[in-house]
C-alpha positions as CSV (number, residue, x, y, z in Angstrom):
1,M,-154.9,-198.1,48.7
2,K,-158.2,-196.3,48.8
3,L,-160.1,-194.0,51.4
4,A,-163.8,-194.3,51.4
5,I,-166.3,-192.1,53.3
6,D,-169.8,-192.5,53.8
7,L,-171.6,-189.2,54.8
8,G,-174.9,-189.2,56.6
9,G,-177.0,-186.9,58.7
10,T,-176.2,-189.1,61.7
11,N,-172.6,-190.4,61.4
12,L,-169.6,-189.6,59.2
13,R,-167.6,-192.8,58.6
14,I,-164.2,-193.2,56.9
15,A,-162.3,-196.4,56.0
16,K,-158.9,-197.2,54.4
17,I,-159.3,-199.9,51.9
18,E,-156.5,-202.1,50.6
19,D,-156.8,-205.1,48.4
20,N,-160.7,-204.7,48.6
21,L,-160.4,-205.2,52.6
22,I,-161.1,-202.6,55.1
23,V,-158.0,-202.4,57.2
24,A,-158.9,-199.4,59.2
25,T,-162.2,-197.4,60.1
26,K,-163.5,-194.6,62.2
27,S,-167.0,-193.4,62.7
28,V,-167.9,-189.9,64.2
29,E,-171.2,-188.0,65.0
30,C,-172.2,-185.7,61.9
31,P,-172.6,-182.2,63.1
32,A,-175.7,-182.1,60.6
33,Q,-177.2,-178.8,61.6
34,G,-173.7,-177.1,61.3
35,S,-172.7,-174.8,58.6
36,E,-171.2,-176.0,55.1
37,S,-167.6,-175.2,56.4
38,V,-168.0,-177.0,59.7
39,I,-168.8,-180.4,58.2
40,L,-166.1,-179.8,55.3
41,D,-163.5,-179.2,58.2
42,L,-164.7,-182.4,59.9
43,I,-164.2,-184.5,56.5
44,K,-160.8,-183.0,55.9
45,A,-159.6,-183.7,59.3
46,M,-160.6,-187.3,59.1
47,I,-158.9,-187.6,55.7
48,R,-155.7,-186.1,57.1
49,E,-156.0,-188.7,59.8
50,F,-156.1,-191.8,57.5
51,I,-154.2,-190.4,54.3
52,S,-150.7,-191.7,53.5
53,P,-148.5,-191.6,50.4
54,D,-150.0,-194.7,48.9
55,V,-153.4,-193.6,48.8
56,D,-154.4,-192.9,45.3
57,G,-157.9,-192.4,45.3
58,I,-161.0,-191.2,47.6
59,G,-164.4,-192.2,47.0
60,I,-167.5,-190.6,49.0
61,G,-171.0,-191.5,49.3
62,V,-173.6,-188.9,50.3
63,P,-177.4,-189.0,50.6
64,S,-178.3,-186.5,47.8
65,I,-178.4,-185.8,44.2
66,V,-174.9,-185.6,42.7
67,D,-173.2,-184.4,39.6
68,A,-171.0,-187.5,39.6
69,E,-168.7,-186.1,36.6
70,K,-168.1,-182.8,38.3
71,G,-168.4,-184.0,41.9
72,I,-170.8,-181.4,42.8
73,V,-173.2,-182.3,45.8
74,Y,-176.8,-181.0,45.8
75,D,-179.3,-180.7,48.9
76,V,-178.0,-183.3,51.1
77,A,-180.8,-185.1,53.1
78,N,-180.8,-184.1,56.8
79,I,-177.7,-181.6,56.4
80,P,-179.5,-178.3,55.5
81,S,-176.5,-176.3,54.9
82,W,-175.2,-178.4,52.0
83,K,-177.2,-177.0,49.1
84,E,-174.4,-176.8,46.6
85,V,-171.0,-178.1,47.6
86,H,-168.2,-178.6,44.9
87,L,-166.9,-181.5,47.1
88,K,-164.5,-183.1,44.4
89,E,-162.8,-179.9,43.5
90,I,-162.3,-178.9,47.2
91,L,-160.9,-182.2,48.4
92,E,-158.6,-182.6,45.1
93,K,-157.2,-179.0,45.8
94,E,-156.7,-180.0,49.3
95,F,-154.9,-183.5,49.1
96,N,-154.1,-183.8,45.4
97,V,-155.7,-187.2,45.3
98,K,-158.2,-188.2,42.6
99,T,-161.8,-188.0,44.3
100,C,-165.2,-189.4,43.2
101,I,-168.5,-188.7,44.6
102,D,-171.6,-190.4,44.3
103,N,-175.3,-191.2,46.0
104,D,-174.8,-193.4,48.9
105,V,-177.3,-196.0,48.0
106,N,-175.2,-196.3,44.6
107,C,-172.3,-196.8,46.7
108,F,-174.2,-199.7,48.7
109,V,-175.3,-201.5,45.5
110,L,-171.6,-201.3,44.0
111,G,-170.5,-202.9,47.4
112,E,-173.1,-205.6,47.0
113,K,-172.3,-206.1,43.6
114,H,-168.5,-206.5,44.0
115,F,-168.4,-208.1,47.5
116,G,-171.8,-209.2,48.7
117,S,-174.9,-210.9,47.7
118,G,-175.0,-209.3,44.3
119,K,-172.0,-211.1,42.9
120,G,-172.7,-213.0,39.8
121,Y,-175.9,-211.0,38.8
122,E,-175.8,-208.6,35.8
123,N,-178.9,-206.8,36.6
124,M,-179.8,-206.1,40.2
125,V,-181.3,-203.5,42.6
126,G,-180.1,-202.5,46.1
127,I,-182.5,-200.9,48.5
128,T,-181.7,-199.3,51.8
129,L,-184.2,-198.8,54.7
130,G,-183.6,-196.3,57.1
131,T,-184.5,-192.6,57.8
132,G,-185.5,-192.6,54.1
133,V,-185.7,-195.6,51.4
134,G,-183.9,-195.4,48.1
135,A,-182.5,-197.7,45.5
136,G,-179.3,-198.2,43.6
137,I,-179.5,-199.8,39.9
138,I,-177.1,-202.3,38.2
139,I,-177.8,-202.8,34.6
140,D,-175.8,-205.0,32.3
141,N,-173.1,-204.9,35.1
142,S,-173.0,-201.1,35.2
143,L,-174.2,-198.6,37.7
144,Y,-177.1,-196.8,36.3
145,R,-177.5,-193.2,37.7
146,G,-179.8,-191.5,35.3
147,T,-179.2,-188.1,33.9
148,N,-178.8,-186.3,37.4
149,T,-177.9,-189.3,39.5
150,G,-181.5,-189.2,40.4
151,A,-182.4,-192.8,39.1
152,G,-183.5,-195.0,42.0
153,E,-185.3,-192.3,44.1
154,I,-188.6,-194.7,44.6
155,G,-189.2,-193.5,47.8
156,S,-190.8,-190.4,46.5
157,L,-193.2,-192.2,44.3
158,P,-196.8,-191.4,45.3
159,Y,-198.4,-194.3,47.4
160,L,-201.7,-194.4,49.3
161,D,-202.0,-190.8,51.1
162,S,-198.3,-189.9,50.8
163,D,-195.3,-191.7,49.3
164,Y,-193.5,-195.0,49.7
165,E,-190.8,-193.4,51.8
166,H,-193.5,-192.3,54.4
167,Y,-194.6,-196.1,54.6
168,C,-191.2,-197.9,54.2
169,S,-188.8,-196.1,56.5
170,S,-188.4,-195.2,59.9
171,S,-191.1,-192.3,59.4
172,F,-193.7,-195.4,59.4
173,L,-192.4,-196.8,62.6
174,S,-192.5,-193.6,64.2
175,K,-196.2,-193.4,63.7
176,S,-196.7,-196.2,66.5
177,G,-195.3,-193.6,69.3
178,S,-192.0,-195.3,69.3
179,D,-188.8,-195.8,67.3
180,G,-187.6,-198.7,65.3
181,K,-185.2,-199.9,67.9
182,R,-187.9,-200.0,70.6
183,I,-190.4,-201.7,68.2
184,F,-187.7,-204.3,67.5
185,E,-187.2,-205.0,71.3
186,L,-190.8,-205.3,71.8
187,A,-191.1,-207.7,68.9
188,E,-188.4,-209.8,70.2
189,Q,-190.5,-210.2,73.5
190,G,-193.4,-211.2,71.5
191,D,-195.6,-208.0,71.8
192,A,-198.5,-208.3,69.8
193,S,-198.8,-204.6,68.8
194,A,-195.1,-204.5,67.7
195,L,-195.4,-207.6,65.8
196,N,-198.3,-206.1,63.8
197,T,-196.4,-203.2,63.2
198,W,-193.6,-204.9,61.4
199,C,-196.2,-206.9,59.6
200,Q,-197.7,-203.8,58.2
201,F,-194.3,-202.5,57.4
202,G,-193.5,-205.7,55.3
203,H,-197.1,-205.3,53.5
204,H,-196.1,-201.7,52.4
205,L,-192.5,-202.7,51.5
206,G,-193.8,-205.6,49.3
207,K,-195.7,-203.1,47.3
208,L,-192.6,-201.0,46.7
209,L,-190.7,-204.2,45.6
210,Q,-193.6,-204.7,43.1
211,V,-192.7,-201.3,41.8
212,V,-189.1,-202.4,41.3
213,L,-190.2,-205.5,39.5
214,F,-192.3,-203.4,37.0
215,V,-189.7,-200.8,36.4
216,Y,-186.4,-202.8,36.4
217,D,-187.4,-206.6,36.4
218,P,-183.7,-207.4,37.9
219,Q,-182.3,-210.8,38.7
220,A,-181.9,-209.9,42.3
221,I,-182.7,-207.5,45.0
222,I,-180.7,-206.9,48.1
223,I,-182.0,-205.0,50.9
224,G,-179.8,-203.2,53.5
225,G,-179.9,-200.3,55.9
226,G,-180.5,-200.2,59.7
227,I,-184.2,-201.3,59.5
228,S,-183.2,-204.5,57.6
229,A,-182.0,-206.0,60.8
230,A,-185.5,-206.5,61.7
231,S,-186.2,-208.5,58.8
232,P,-187.3,-211.7,60.8
233,F,-190.2,-209.7,61.8
234,F,-191.3,-208.5,58.3
235,E,-189.8,-210.7,55.7
236,S,-192.8,-213.0,55.3
237,A,-195.3,-210.2,55.0
238,M,-193.1,-208.4,52.5
239,R,-192.8,-211.4,50.2
240,E,-196.6,-212.4,50.6
241,S,-197.4,-208.7,49.6
242,M,-194.8,-208.5,46.8
243,K,-196.5,-211.7,45.2
244,K,-200.1,-211.0,45.8
245,D,-202.0,-209.4,42.8
246,F,-198.8,-209.2,40.8
247,P,-199.6,-210.0,37.4
248,Y,-196.5,-211.7,36.3
249,S,-196.0,-214.8,38.6
250,R,-192.9,-216.0,36.7
251,T,-191.1,-212.6,37.5
252,A,-192.4,-212.7,41.2
253,N,-191.3,-216.5,41.7
254,N,-187.9,-216.1,40.1
255,I,-186.6,-212.9,41.8
256,K,-183.8,-213.5,44.0
257,L,-184.3,-211.5,47.4
258,F,-181.4,-211.1,49.9
259,F,-180.8,-209.2,53.2
260,S,-177.4,-207.7,53.1
261,T,-174.8,-209.4,55.3
262,L,-171.9,-207.4,54.0
263,V,-170.2,-205.1,56.6
264,G,-169.3,-201.7,55.3
265,S,-171.1,-202.2,51.8
266,N,-171.4,-198.4,51.5
267,L,-167.6,-197.9,52.2
268,L,-166.5,-200.7,50.0
269,G,-168.8,-199.5,47.1
270,A,-167.3,-196.1,47.6
271,S,-163.9,-197.4,46.9
272,K,-165.0,-198.7,43.7
273,L,-166.2,-195.4,42.2
């Protein structure tokens, strides 16, 4: 039996996982502007609520750079107080249960690899679209973290007048004067401006996928995160942009592109740490 935790700047989620199935789960609002101890206390309280004698591991995904070996979390996105948190040491001392920490997108790609669209692929990339954009990388069936668990931070690569995160996340959608949810609703109603915004978003995302093809040349790319729910409005533009002017047509034509349909992929992936 495993406990899996997904820490984000908006929500904190926990799940109990038995035989690779989520058997219980809970989500609460994360006090992102709170102190380090406030958020730690909330994590501990949720673990106490879910832990039982048969729990033999805790896996946690965080949106940050992580020392995966030592379980130290650095500079968590959208949680200013978490500059350096020795999370593994703190929780193992508290609960006496083996605890593993990793980047949240690494957890996402592990979830897809073991339980979702990534099954059967030895080399794949998982991309999450939301407040930011990041990637998790599987090479020869193993998670590739890089030296500082920083591999896959493709959103920070320069693009146009900023970086890819500026154009392939909610930041781009907010430039239209609204948020992703509202633009999605307007697109469903056939609003021309909203449809155009999604088309532009797809164009930029396609250029990011070109980067993934150049750098990793994977068998498959799985896209998840909150914005992926709007894929019917940007998928066509994304695919067209990815193939346009890409010099290796065989690569672009052979890549398998999926939008995640796996519920709880981050949590399931965290359980595999």
